[in-house]
N, C-alpha and C positions, 0 to 999 in steps of 0.2 A: 061639177061643183058649182053651189048656190051663189047668188049675188052678193049674199050675206058673208059667205066664206072668203070670197075675193076681196070683199071690202076689208076684213078683218087681216088678210094677208098684206093688204096694201098698207094698213096702218101700222103693222109691224115692220114692215120694210122701211117707212118714212121714220118710225121711232128707232130703228137701228142705225139709219143715216144722218139722222137728226135734222133732217131739211123736209119741206112738204114736195111732193112730186106732181101732186094734181091740186087743181083748184076747182071749184064750183061754178058752172055757167048755167045761164037761163035753161038751157037744153042740155043735161048732162055734164060732163066732166071735161076739162083740158088740162094740159101739160103746164107747170109753171115754169120758168125759165132754167131752172135746176133740172127739173124732168127733161125738157127740151135737149139741154146738154147731156143728161144721162143716157137718153135714149138710143143714140149711135153705139154707145158702149155695149148696152145690153142686147142690142140685134147682133153686134157682132160676136159677142159670147155665145149667144144661142147659135147662130151659124156655125161657129166653131165646134161646139158641143154637137150639131146634128152631123157634121162632116166625121167627126172622130168617132161618133157611135156607129156611123155606117162604114167606115174603115175597119173598125175592130170587131163589130157583130154581124157586117155583112148584110146584104139583102137577102130577101127570102128566097129569090131565085138563083142564089149562089152558094156554092158548097165550099166549105173548107178542110183540108187536112193539115192538122198541126203536127209539124215534126220539129222536135228539138235535136241539136246535134253539134258537131265540131263547125267552127269557123273555117279552118283549113279544109276540111272534107268539102263544105260547100263552096270555098272560093276556088278550089282546084280542080275537084272531082266532079261534083254535082252541077255545078254552074254552067259549064260547057254543055251538058246534056239536057238541061231541065226544059229548054225550049221544045224538044222532040216530045217530052211529055205533055205539055201545054197544047201541042198541035194535036196529040192523039187523044186528049181528053180536055177539050175546050171548057167543059161544064164544070170542071175541079180547080180549085185555086189551092195553092201551097202556101201555107203560112209557115215559115222556117223560123225558129228561134234559135240563135246561138248560145252556146255556152262554153265555160272555161273548163268547168268541173263537172264530174258525174251528178247529176240530180236523181234523188230516189223518186222512183215512180209515184205519182199522186191522183193519176186520174185525168191531169189536164191536159195531156199530149195524146195524140192516137199513136205516134211511132218515135224512136228516138234513135239516133246514130252514135254508136260509143265506140270508143277505142279501148280494145282489151283482149281477155283471152277468149271470150265467148261463152263463158259459163257464169250466169248470174242467177241468183235463187229466184223463182217466181216468174222468170222473163223468158220468153222465146227468142232465140237469137238465129239470125241467118247471115253468113259471112258475106262480106261485101269485097273485100281486098285482100291478096296475098303478097305481103309486103317485104322488100329486101331493104335491110339498112344500108344507107347508100350517102356516103359523103360526097357534098356538092359545093361547088365554088364559081364564081364569075370568072370568064376568060381573062379579063383585065388581071385578076389576081394571079392567075397563073403565070401571066408575062411577066408582073413585078418580081414575083417569088415562087417559082416552078415548085411544083409537087410531084415527085418520083415514085416516093414510097412512103408509108404510114409514118415511119418517124421522122419525116420532114414536116409533120404537122406541128412539131415542137416548135417551128418558127413562125407558126400562124395563131391568129385567136380562134380558140374552138367557140362556137355558138351552141348553146344548150338550151334543152327545153325542159321546164321543171314539172316535175312529177312523172316523167318517163322511167320505167324501170330498166330499159336497154339503151341506155345513153352512152356517151362518149367512153366512160371508163369499160362497159361491157364490149363495146365494139373494139377497141384498142386491143384488149386481152384477148379476144377471139382471132385477131389478126397479128397477135405477138409484137406488139409494140406497146407492151404495158409500162415502158419505160418513159413514155412521154405522159407529162403530168396533165391529167385530164381536168384536174380540178380549176384550173385557170380559164379565162375568157369571159364572155359575156351570156348572162342567163335571161331567158325570157318565159313568159307562162305560156305561150302560143306557139306551135309549129310555124304558123304563118309568119310571125315575127321573124324567126331565125332565117327562113328562107328569103325574107325581103332584105335581111341583112347581108345574106351571102349575095344576092343579086346586085348589091350595091358595092361588092367587094370588100365588106368589112369583117370577112372571116370566113370559115368554112363550117358549114351546117351539116348536122347528121340527119338526113332527111329519110321519109319514109318514101319507097319508090312509086307507090300510087298517087302521091301529091305533086311528084316533080317531074312525071313523064313528059307532059307538054313542054315544060320549062326546058327540060335536056333536048327534047326534038328540036326546039326553035333556037338553040344555041344560046338562050339567056344564062343557062347554067351549065357545067360541065362535070362530069363525075372522073375525079383523078385516079380512081383506083378501080380494078377489075374483080375485088373480093366480093363473093356474094355471100352476105351473113344474114340468114332468113331472119325475119322477126317472129317471135312467139306470139306477138299481138297483133291484131289487125281490126278494121273498121268493121262493124255489125250493125245491123238493123234489128232494133228490138222492141217487143211490145211486151206487155202483161199477158201472161198464159190465161189468167182468168177472164180477161175482157175478149171479147168478139169484136174483131174490126168491122168497121163500118164499110159498106161496098165501095166508097171512093178510098178509105184507107187500105182496103185490101188490093184495089187497082194500082194504086201508087206502090206498094209494096211488092207485088209482083212484078211491075215494071222496072222498079229500082235492082231487084235481085236478077233479073234477066240481063238489065245493061251490065251488071258485074261480072255475070258467066261469059259475057260476050268477049271479055277481055283476056280470058283463061287460054 
């Protein structure tokens, strides 16, 4: 940029602010009082911009795999295992963007983790979980008001996840307890919210087995029934069939599917 162009930019900024930022000195320019006051603000803004640019776009020697997916899957299933991937592939960084609803592919993401039937037009899908629909509650809730059979659920608040086809109505019908009013209770837009409410003893959640396995093993949650109702939907790793995965995305995909199959 030429000296004249710089001078023009300064004049435009001063005109926009309504004050002079620079003053002429015998040798060059100096800052006015207003300019001195404004300088730390500008320096801070430039520093923040540099940090943000580096965090979002990364350095040239770092590689990112952008994964979009369920927050519940990340919190309960992927997060405890992700450190293993980072140790095995220290040169690859994962950028996980959580979403509530399915987002149509737009080329921005390398991979996506979806809950569904596994059949989406134009997408290659690999199954990650084989889920059982499993009512869960806190041990404290069982002490306060024991649950011995599905019909006992009429005495408890049911915790619902919006958008799930196989919700409480489906499960109660499958176990022969369709006289329980499944329309009542609390509704949330994420499975992670219903599980948290169940942990707090605020009701009974209809969980997917893949996301509550650790909570059941630790005793934070308990499953009051032995009914094994398989979910027709599961978590899948998907990407566009027309897109060739980068080597880094392919490595993460292979690792993730291998982790899932170890649990079979």
